[in-house]
C-alpha positions in Angstrom: 0.1 -0.1 0.0 1.3 3.7 -0.3 -0.4 7.0 0.0 -0.8 10.1 -2.2 -0.7 12.4 0.7 1.1 10.8 3.4 2.0 14.0 5.3 -1.8 14.2 5.4 -1.6 11.0 7.2 1.1 12.0 9.6 -1.1 15.2 10.6 -3.8 12.9 11.0 -2.3 10.4 13.3 -1.3 13.5 15.6 -5.1 13.6 15.8 -4.8 10.7 18.6 -4.2 13.3 21.4 -8.0 14.1 20.8 -9.4 11.0 22.1 -6.9 10.9 25.1 -7.9 14.7 26.1 -11.6 13.9 25.9 -11.2 10.7 28.5 -8.8 13.1 30.6 -11.6 15.7 30.9 -14.2 13.3 31.5 -12.6 11.8 34.3 -14.6 12.7 37.9 -12.5 14.5 40.3 -12.0 14.1 43.9 -14.5 16.1 46.3 -14.1 16.7 49.8 -17.1 16.4 51.7 -18.0 16.6 55.5 -19.7 13.9 56.9 -21.3 13.3 60.3 -20.5 9.5 60.4 -17.2 7.9 59.8 -19.0 4.9 58.7 -19.2 6.4 55.2 -15.3 6.7 54.8 -14.6 3.5 53.8 -17.3 3.5 50.9 -15.9 6.6 49.7 -12.3 5.4 49.5 -13.3 2.6 47.7 -15.1 4.7 45.1 -12.1 6.7 44.7 -10.1 3.9 44.0 -12.3 2.7 41.2 -11.9 5.7 39.5 -8.4 5.9 39.8 -8.2 3.1 37.2 -8.6 3.6 33.4 -12.1 2.9 32.2 -14.3 2.4 28.9 -11.4 1.1 27.0 -13.7 -0.2 24.1 -15.1 3.8 23.7 -11.7 4.7 23.9 -9.9 2.5 21.0 -12.9 3.4 18.7 -12.5 6.6 18.9 -8.9 6.5 18.2 -9.5 4.2 15.5 -12.1 6.8 13.8 -9.1 9.3 14.2 -6.9 7.1 12.0 -9.6 6.2 9.5 -10.1 10.3 8.8 -6.2 10.3 8.5 -5.9 7.5 6.2 -8.8 8.9 3.8 -7.1 12.2 3.6 -3.4 11.0 2.8 -5.9 8.8 -0.2 -4.6 5.5 0.0 -3.4 3.3 -3.0 -4.0 -0.4 -2.4 -2.7 -2.8 -4.9 -5.2 -5.2 -6.4 -8.1 -2.3 -4.8 -7.9 -0.4 -8.2 -5.0 1.8 -7.1 -1.6 2.7 -8.6 0.9 0.0 -6.7 3.9 1.1 -8.5 5.2 4.1 -10.4 4.1 4.7 -14.1 4.3 6.5 -17.1 0.9 8.1 -17.8 0.2 10.1 -20.7 -3.6 11.7 -20.4 -5.3 12.2 -23.5 -8.6 14.8 -22.8 -10.9 15.3 -25.2 -11.1 19.0 -26.1 -13.8 18.8 -29.1 -16.9 21.2 -29.1 -19.1 18.9 -27.5 -17.4 18.9 -24.3 -18.7 22.7 -24.0 -22.1 21.0 -23.7 -23.8 21.1 -20.2 -23.9 18.3 -18.4 -25.9 18.0 -15.3 -24.8 21.7 -14.0 -21.2 21.7 -15.2 -19.9 21.7 -18.4 -18.6 18.2 -19.6 -15.1 19.8 -19.7 -15.0 20.9 -16.2 -16.2 16.9 -15.7 -13.5 15.7 -18.0 -10.7 18.2 -16.4 -12.1 16.8 -12.7 -11.8 13.2 -13.9 -7.7 13.9 -14.9 -7.4 15.2 -11.1 -8.8 12.2 -9.3 -6.6 10.1 -11.5 -3.4 12.2 -10.7 -4.6 12.2 -6.9 -4.8 8.1 -7.5 -1.5 7.9 -9.2 2.0 6.9 -7.3 3.5 10.4 -6.4 6.8 9.4 -8.4 4.9 8.5 -11.8 6.1 10.5 -14.7 2.9 12.5 -16.2 2.0 13.8 -19.6 -1.1 15.6 -20.6 -2.3 16.0 -24.1 -5.6 17.2 -25.6 -7.1 16.0 -29.0 -7.0 20.0 -30.0 -3.3 20.4 -29.3 0.0 19.9 -31.6 2.3 21.0 -29.1 5.4 18.7 -28.1 4.7 16.6 -25.3 6.9 16.5 -22.0 7.4 14.4 -19.0 6.2 16.3 -15.4 5.8 15.4 -11.9 1.9 14.6 -10.5 2.1 18.0 -8.9 3.1 19.6 -12.4 0.5 18.1 -13.9 -2.0 19.1 -11.3 -0.8 22.8 -11.9 -0.8 22.3 -15.6 -4.6 21.6 -15.7 -5.3 25.4 -15.4 -3.5 25.9 -18.6 -6.1 23.5 -20.6 -8.7 24.9 -22.7 -11.6 23.3 -24.3 -11.6 24.3 -28.3 -14.6 24.4 -30.9 -13.8 22.0 -33.6 -14.2 18.0 -33.9 -12.6 15.1 -32.0 -9.4 13.8 -33.0 -9.2 11.0 -30.7 -7.0 8.5 -33.0 -4.5 11.6 -33.8 -3.7 12.2 -29.9 -3.8 8.6 -29.0 -1.0 7.8 -31.6 0.9 11.2 -30.3 0.8 9.6 -26.8 1.9 6.1 -28.2 4.9 7.5 -30.1 5.7 9.7 -27.1 5.6 6.5 -24.9 7.7 4.4 -27.0 10.4 7.2 -27.4 10.7 8.4 -23.6 9.1 6.3 -21.6 11.8 4.4 -20.2 11.2 1.1 -17.8 8.1 2.2 -16.2 5.0 0.7 -16.9 3.1 2.7 -19.9 -0.2 4.0 -19.8 -2.3 5.8 -22.2 -5.4 7.3 -19.9 -8.5 8.9 -22.6 -10.7 10.9 -21.0 -13.9 12.4 -23.1 -17.3 12.0 -23.8 -16.7 9.0 -26.1 -18.9 10.0 -28.7 -19.1 7.0 -31.2 -18.3 9.2 -34.4 -14.8 10.3 -33.1 -13.8 5.9 -32.6 -14.7 5.5 -36.2 -11.7 7.7 -37.4 -8.5 6.2 -35.6 -6.1 6.7 -38.5 -3.0 4.6 -38.3 -3.2 4.3 -34.6 -1.5 1.1 -33.7 -1.4 0.5 -30.1 1.8 -1.5 -28.8 1.5 -4.5 -26.6 3.2 -3.1 -23.6 0.9 -0.1 -23.7 -2.1 -0.1 -21.1 -5.4 1.7 -22.1 -7.6 3.2 -19.6 -10.8 5.0 -20.3 -12.6 7.3 -18.2 -16.1 8.3 -19.7 -18.3 11.0 -18.8 -21.8 10.9 -17.2 -25.0 10.3 -19.6 -25.8 14.0 -20.9 -29.2 15.9 -19.2 -31.9 18.0 -21.1 -32.2 17.6 -25.1 -29.9 19.3 -27.8 -31.5 20.8 -31.0 -29.1 22.1 -33.7 -29.0 23.6 -37.1 -27.5 22.4 -40.0 -26.6 24.7 -42.8 -26.1 24.1 -46.5 -26.7 25.5 -49.9 -29.3 24.6 -52.6 -29.3 25.8 -56.4 -26.8 27.8 -58.2 -26.3 31.4 -59.6 -29.1 33.4 -59.2 -30.9 30.3 -57.6 -28.5 29.6 -54.8 -29.7 30.1 -51.3 -29.1 29.1 -48.3 -30.5 25.9 -46.6 -31.2 25.6 -42.8 -32.2 22.0 -41.9 -33.8 22.2 -38.2 -32.8 19.2 -36.2 -35.7 19.2 -33.7 -39.1 18.1 -32.4 -42.1 20.2 -33.1 -42.7 23.6 -34.7 -39.7 25.8 -34.6 -38.9 29.4 -35.2 -35.5 30.8 -36.4 -34.2 33.9 -35.8 -32.2 35.5 -39.0 -30.1 38.3 -38.6 -30.8 40.2 -42.0 -34.8 39.8 -41.0 -36.8 41.6 -38.8 -39.1 38.8 -37.6 -38.9 35.1 -36.7 -39.4 32.9 -39.7 -41.1 29.7 -39.2 -39.6 26.3 -40.9 -41.6 24.6 -43.1 -43.0 21.1 -42.5 -40.1 19.4 -43.4 -38.1 21.3 -41.1 -36.4 23.4 -43.5 -35.7 27.1 -43.6 -34.8 28.4 -46.9 -33.7 32.1 -47.4 -32.1 33.5 -50.9 -29.0 35.2 -50.9 -30.2 38.5 -51.7 -29.0 42.4 -50.7 -29.6 45.6 -51.7 -26.2 46.1 -52.6 -23.4 44.2 -54.5 -20.8 42.5 -52.4 -20.1 40.0 -49.3 -22.7 39.9 -47.1 -23.3 37.9 -43.9 -26.1 36.4 -41.9 -26.6 34.7 -38.6 -29.6 32.0 -38.1 -30.1 30.9 -34.4 -33.0 29.7 -32.4 -32.8 32.6 -30.0 -33.0 30.3 -26.9 -29.8 28.2 -26.3 -30.1 24.4 -25.0 -27.2 22.4 -23.0 -25.1 22.9 -26.1 -25.6 26.4 -27.3 -22.9 26.0 -30.1 -25.5 24.1 -32.4 -28.4 26.3 -31.8 -26.7 28.9 -34.3 -25.0 29.0 -37.5 -23.2 31.8 -39.4 -23.8 31.8 -43.4 -21.9 34.4 -45.6 -22.5 35.2 -49.7 -21.9 37.3 -52.5 -24.1 39.5 -54.6 -22.4 40.2 -57.5 -23.4 43.3 -60.0 -25.8 43.1 -62.5 -25.2 42.1 -65.9 -26.3 43.3 -69.3 -28.2 41.0 -71.5 -27.9 42.6 -75.2 -31.1 41.2 -77.6 -30.1 41.2 -81.3 -33.7 41.8 -82.7 -34.0 41.4 -86.4 -37.5 42.7 -86.3 -37.6 45.9 -83.9 -39.7 47.5 -86.4 -42.6 45.2 -85.2 -44.7 45.9 -82.0 -43.0 44.4 -79.2 -44.8 41.2 -78.5 -44.4 40.4 -81.8 -40.7 40.6 -81.6 -38.2 37.5 -81.9 -36.3 38.4 -78.8 -39.8 39.6 -76.5 -39.9 35.9 -74.4 -36.5 35.8 -73.5 -36.0 39.7 -72.9 -38.9 39.7 -70.8 -37.5 36.8 -68.7 -34.5 38.3 -67.8 -36.0 41.7 -67.2 -36.1 43.1 -63.5 -40.4 43.3 -63.3 -40.4 39.8 -64.9 -43.6 37.9 -63.7 -44.5 34.2 -62.4 -40.9 33.7 -61.2 -40.2 30.2 -59.6 -41.1 30.1 -55.9 -37.4 29.5 -54.9 -36.5 33.4 -56.6 -37.1 36.3 -53.7 -38.7 38.9 -55.9 -37.5 41.5 -53.8 -33.8 40.9 -54.7 -32.0 43.0 -57.4 -32.3 41.5 -60.8 -28.8 40.3 -62.0 -29.8 41.1 -65.1 -30.7 44.1 -67.2 -32.4 43.8 -70.7 -31.2 45.4 -73.5 -32.5 45.4 -76.9 -31.0 46.4 -80.0 -31.0 46.2 -83.7 -28.7 43.9 -85.2 -26.5 46.9 -86.8 -27.0 48.5 -83.6 -25.9 45.7 -81.3 -22.4 45.1 -83.5 -21.2 48.2 -82.6 -22.3 48.0 -78.8 -20.5 44.6 -79.0 -17.3 45.9 -79.8 -17.8 48.3 -77.1 -18.6 46.0 -74.3 -17.0 44.1 -71.4 -16.8 40.8 -70.3 -19.8 41.3 -68.2 -22.5 41.3 -71.1 -24.4 38.4 -72.2 -25.1 38.4 -76.3 -28.4 36.7 -77.0 -28.6 36.2 -80.7 -31.8 34.3 -82.6 -32.1 32.7 -85.2 -31.1 34.8 -88.0 -31.6 34.4 -91.6 -28.6 36.0 -92.6 -25.2 36.3 -90.5 -22.6 39.2 -91.1 -18.8 39.0 -91.1 -19.0 42.0 -88.9 -21.4 40.5 -86.2 -19.1 37.0 -86.6 -15.8 39.4 -85.6 -17.6 41.2 -83.0 -19.0 38.0 -81.2 -15.5 36.4 -81.5 -13.4 39.4 -79.9 -16.3 39.5 -77.1 -15.7 35.7 -76.2 -11.9 35.9 -76.4 -11.9 38.9 -73.5 -14.4 36.7 -71.3 -18.1 37.4 -72.5 -20.8 35.2 -73.0 -22.6 34.3 -76.4 -26.0 32.6 -76.7 -27.2 31.3 -79.7 -30.9 30.1 -80.5 -31.9 28.0 -83.6 -34.7 28.7 -85.7 -36.6 28.1 -89.2 -35.0 31.1 -90.7 -31.1 30.2 -90.2 -29.1 29.3 -93.6 -27.6 26.2 -92.3 -24.4 26.6 -94.9 -23.6 30.3 -94.0 -24.3 29.7 -90.1 -22.2 26.7 -89.8 -19.6 28.1 -92.1 -19.4 31.4 -90.7 -19.6 30.2 -86.6 -17.7 27.0 -87.0 -14.9 28.4 -84.8 -17.6 29.8 -82.2 -20.4 27.4 -82.2 -20.5 24.1 -79.8 -22.4 22.2 -82.6 -23.2 21.8 -86.3 -26.7 22.3 -87.4 -28.6 20.8 -90.0 -32.0 20.0 -91.0 -35.1 20.6 -88.9 -37.7 17.6 -87.1 -40.0 17.5 -84.9 -39.9 16.7 -81.0 -41.1 13.7 -80.2 -44.0 13.7 -76.9 -45.3 13.8 -74.6 -42.4 13.7 -72.3 -40.1 16.0 -74.4 -37.1 16.8 -72.3 -34.7 14.0 -70.5 -35.1 13.1 -66.6 -33.0 15.7 -64.7 -31.8 15.1 -60.8 -30.7 17.6 -58.2 -27.1 17.3 -59.4 -28.0 18.1 -63.0 -25.7 21.3 -64.4 -28.4 23.4 -65.5 -31.7 22.0 -64.0 -30.4 21.0 -60.5 -31.9 24.1 -58.5 -35.5 23.1 -59.7 -37.6 21.9 -56.6 -38.4 18.3 -57.7 -42.0 19.0 -58.9 -40.9 21.4 -61.4 -38.2 19.0 -62.8 -41.0 16.7 -63.4 -42.9 19.3 -65.1 -40.1 20.1 -67.2 -40.0 17.2 -69.1 -43.5 17.6 -70.3 -43.0 21.3 -71.8 -44.4 21.3 -75.2 -41.6 21.6 -77.6 -42.4 21.2 -81.4 -39.4 21.5 -83.5 -35.9 21.4 -83.1 -32.3 21.0 -85.6 -30.3 17.6 -86.3 -26.7 18.5 -84.5 -23.0 17.4 -84.1 -21.5 18.3 -81.3 -18.3 19.8 -81.7 -15.4 18.4 -80.3 -14.5 19.8 -76.7 -17.8 21.0 -76.4 -20.2 20.1 -73.3 -23.8 18.8 -73.4 -26.0 20.4 -70.2 -29.3 19.3 -71.3 -31.3 17.1 -73.7 -34.3 16.0 -75.3 -36.1 12.6 -74.0 -34.4 11.1 -77.0 -31.0 12.1 -76.3 -30.6 14.8 -78.8 -28.8 17.8 -77.2 -30.7 20.7 -76.2 -27.9 23.2 -74.7 -24.5 22.7 -75.4 -21.7 24.9 -74.4 -18.0 25.7 -75.7 -15.4 27.2 -74.2 -14.1 30.5 -76.8 -10.9 32.1 -75.4 -11.8 33.2 -71.9 -15.5 33.2 -72.6 -18.1 31.1 -73.4 -20.5 30.6 -76.3 -23.8 28.5 -75.8 -26.5 27.0 -78.4 -30.2 26.3 -77.4 -31.4 23.7 -80.1 -35.2 25.4 -80.3 -36.0 28.6 -81.4 -36.4 32.0 -79.2 -39.6 32.7 -80.1 -42.7 30.7 -79.4 -42.6 29.3 -83.5 -40.7 25.9 -82.5 -41.6 26.0 -78.8 -44.4 26.8 -76.2 -42.0 26.8 -73.5 -42.3 30.6 -72.5 -46.5 29.8 -72.0 -45.1 28.1 -68.9 -43.3 31.0 -66.7 -43.1 29.2 -63.6 -40.3 27.1 -65.9 -39.0 29.4 -68.5 -38.1 32.2 -66.7 -35.7 30.5 -64.1 -34.4 28.5 -67.0 -33.3 31.4 -69.0 -31.8 32.9 -66.0 -29.8 29.6 -65.6 -29.0 29.6 -69.2 -28.1 33.3 -68.9 -25.4 32.3 -65.9 -24.1 29.4 -67.9 -22.9 31.6 -70.7 -21.2 34.3 -67.8 -18.1 32.6 -66.6 -16.9 36.2 -64.8 -15.2 36.4 -62.1 -18.7 37.6 -60.0 -20.4 34.5 -61.1 -17.5 32.4 -59.8 -17.3 34.3 -56.4 -20.8 33.8 -55.8 -20.5 30.2 -56.1 -17.3 29.8 -54.5 -17.1 28.0 -51.1 -17.7 30.3 -48.0 -18.6 27.6 -45.1 -16.0 25.9 -43.4 -15.4 23.7 -40.2 -13.6 25.2 -37.5 -10.4 23.3 -37.4 -7.6 24.1 -35.1 -5.1 21.5 -36.2 -4.1 20.6 -39.6 -6.5 22.9 -41.8 -8.5 23.0 -44.8 -8.3 24.0 -48.1 -10.5 27.2 -49.4 -11.2 28.2 -52.6 -10.7 32.1 -53.5 -11.6 32.9 -56.8 -11.7 36.9 -55.9 -7.8 37.0 -55.0 -5.1 36.9 -57.1 -2.6 33.7 -57.7 0.5 34.0 -55.8 -0.8 36.5 -53.4 -0.1 36.8 -50.0 -3.6 37.1 -47.8 -4.3 37.3 -44.3 -7.5 35.6 -41.9 -7.2 36.0 -38.4 -4.0 37.5 -38.1 -2.4 34.3 -40.3 -0.7 34.9 -43.6 -1.5 32.2 -46.3 -0.2 32.3 -50.1 -2.7 31.7 -53.0 -1.9 28.9 -55.0 -1.9 28.7 -58.7 -5.5 27.0 -58.1 -6.7 29.9 -56.5 -6.7 27.8 -53.2 -5.5 28.6 -49.6 -4.3 25.5 -48.2 -3.8 24.7 -44.5 -6.3 27.5 -43.6 -7.0 27.5 -39.5 -9.9 29.0 -38.0 -10.2 28.2 -34.4 -13.6 29.3 -32.9 -17.0 30.2 -35.1 -18.0 33.2 -36.7 -17.7 35.3 -39.5 -14.0 35.7 -41.0 -12.5 38.3 -43.7 -10.0 36.9 -46.3 -7.9 40.3 -46.6 -5.2 41.2 -49.0 -1.8 42.8 -48.3 -3.6 46.2 -48.5 -6.6 45.3 -46.2 -8.9 44.7 -49.2 -11.6 42.0 -48.3 -11.9 39.4 -51.6 -13.4 36.6 -49.9 -15.8 36.5 -46.4 -16.0 32.8 -45.0 -18.3 31.5 -42.2 -17.1 29.0 -39.5 -19.4 26.5 -37.8 -18.7 23.7 -35.1 -18.1 20.3 -37.0 -22.1 18.8 -37.6 -20.5 15.6 -36.3 -20.2 17.1 -32.8 -23.9 17.7 -32.8 -24.3 14.1 -32.3 -25.0 13.1 -28.9 -24.5 9.4 -29.2 -22.3 8.1 -27.1 -20.0 4.7 -26.1 -19.9 3.4 -22.6 -16.3 3.0 -21.2 -16.3 -0.8 -21.8 -17.5 -0.2 -25.4 -15.2 2.5 -25.9 -11.9 0.2 -24.8 -13.1 -2.5 -26.9 -12.8 -0.2 -30.1 -9.3 1.2 -29.0 -8.5 -2.5 -28.0 -9.1 -3.1 -31.9 -6.1 -1.0 -32.8 -3.8 -3.5 -30.6 -0.9 -5.1 -32.9 -1.2 -8.5 -33.1 -4.9 -8.3 -31.7 -6.3 -10.9 -34.5 -3.9 -13.5 -33.6 -4.3 -12.9 -29.7 -8.0 -11.7 -29.3 -8.3 -13.6 -26.2 -5.7 -11.1 -24.5 -7.8 -8.1 -25.6 -10.1 -8.2 -22.7 -7.2 -8.6 -19.9 -6.2 -5.1 -21.0 -9.5 -3.6 -20.8 -8.8 -1.7 -17.6 -11.2 0.9 -16.0 -9.1 3.5 -14.1 -10.9 3.3 -10.9 -9.2 3.8 -7.5 -12.1 4.4 -5.6 -12.2 1.3 -3.8 -10.0 2.0 -1.4 -11.5 4.9 -0.2 -15.0 2.9 -0.3 -13.9 0.5 2.0 -12.4 3.0 4.5 -15.3 5.1 4.5 -17.5 2.4 5.0 -15.3 1.1 8.1 -15.8 4.9 9.3 -19.3 5.1 9.3 -19.5 1.6 11.3 -17.4 3.1 13.8 -19.6 6.2 14.2 -22.4 4.2 14.1 -21.0 2.0 17.0 -19.6 4.6 18.9 -22.5 5.9 20.6 -23.9 2.7 21.3 -20.8 1.8 23.3 -20.8 5.2 24.7 -24.7 4.4 26.4 -23.4 0.9 27.5 -20.3 2.1 29.3 -22.1 5.2 31.6 -25.1 2.2 32.2 -22.0 0.2 33.5 -20.9 3.3 35.8 -24.4 4.0 37.0 -25.2 0.5 37.6 -21.6 0.4 39.7 
């Protein structure tokens, strides 16, 4: 047996003078009395002689035993075979510092309870043991220290906001023990909430045969936990925030850029378009408003970019006609700011990303020559194509602009194919009828164009009344974005210079299609086609990654299309180099919130939002025994010696000696009044 605090036992032993003093003070003293008869003198002398002898030995010994038991308890005995450390050890404590450890657990956080677990284990360790402490969010070198130094080290530890990396931390501990542990018994002591998800990714962890694993789990959570999960839906103009509510019953959410609480739909989802009254980066915070035991997942941070409006220039061959009789009427109105019948996912109050401008072919050529890359040119099926128009379109594409070409019955195929050979993604052939009733191919949420439509609208899209089309041959290097139901290309794109040319295999007016009658489908479809033709930086920024998970070790990769390759940028005081792929590698974000990516001149080129890892919201835990089973499964040679695994599944528990001594103390305190009463009765009778 050994003691964690032998000096306390010594002080307790001094307490033995207490029962001695009590017995001395309780001795009856002689009293001189005047009596009238001498026959009483003999009785007084006999009684006095009895009181000079030591009496109540059982009571005296019980009181001494009670004092000694208290002294032992304060000394914290470690008894071999009863769960305590019987010898010196080399112990590395691995403390879970993930976000879920911040959850309140019975009046205190799991982090506070984890620290208490380690303090108890340090109290139970042999005083001359070697100790090291690391957390799952720590990457600093390990170092040996004494038990006392380790207790002081506890005050320097902090809980993080990231995910649990128990495999990484344990591998560090095992490697350190192998290099520095000497001949002492080697122990890895894991303390945490033991989430099942954390045990699924143990990496390359291999436990050596001479390393003992101990696990101290925390008590079961009290109270319920609800959470928010953030994502995006759609792309381009239809890209919007999607917030999944993980809770029972009806829930209301507070959105920082909204004046009132918003009720989620029946599916537990809140959708909010990314819209604002100004161009640039914007952010929002969505929360329940009332926090539960784990408040970190009751709020999410989101950021997005609103790009400047683009000009959609339409070349109208019949500008003298009434507006509603012009070839470009329906498509130009679909992209106009005040178009009606938008898809339900579109925010009607948002700034339109397009400004429609209708000009004659000749005027259009002059404007194209002066336009920048933020302009999209819409060309209907023209009867003739001039060399000036072809040169203007080529120059526009080479500098990064977009061109959308439509088919039609008035096209001279020889002229069209000959002059647009270097620009068009297809070679047009003769006309043919479109088979029905399902005219367009099936599409999913991952479709390159129609993926942002709701499932119901994607089903409706298959029955759009298309009448005629061209037979086409796709030019090598081009990409088919959408098809008819029989596989014939409907929309095809081609990279030309820095720009993008798109062909829509139908007419721009209603001569070949009644698609425009279904505005809830036609309007968003034309927006998506226009976005596909606009490969400008603004659109890339809008669809860039803006959400990351909190990570203090290892970091992550962030795409920053707003930055300049090779430039240095700063995030939270750290400097990063933008790679040739416009990426920041090993980005480290240590806490939730909104963060700016700035150039050396202080210009904001990107805004990102960091949230706690979703896995930390899943309160699904292992028991200590189950966690040991998982960890022991990583032991080298366990396949050949599975029977030995159970022998190494030790739970650190040295409370047994305490319990035994405490039980003895309680028995002594219960028996002491009874013995005292019997002793007094004996004195009275005598």
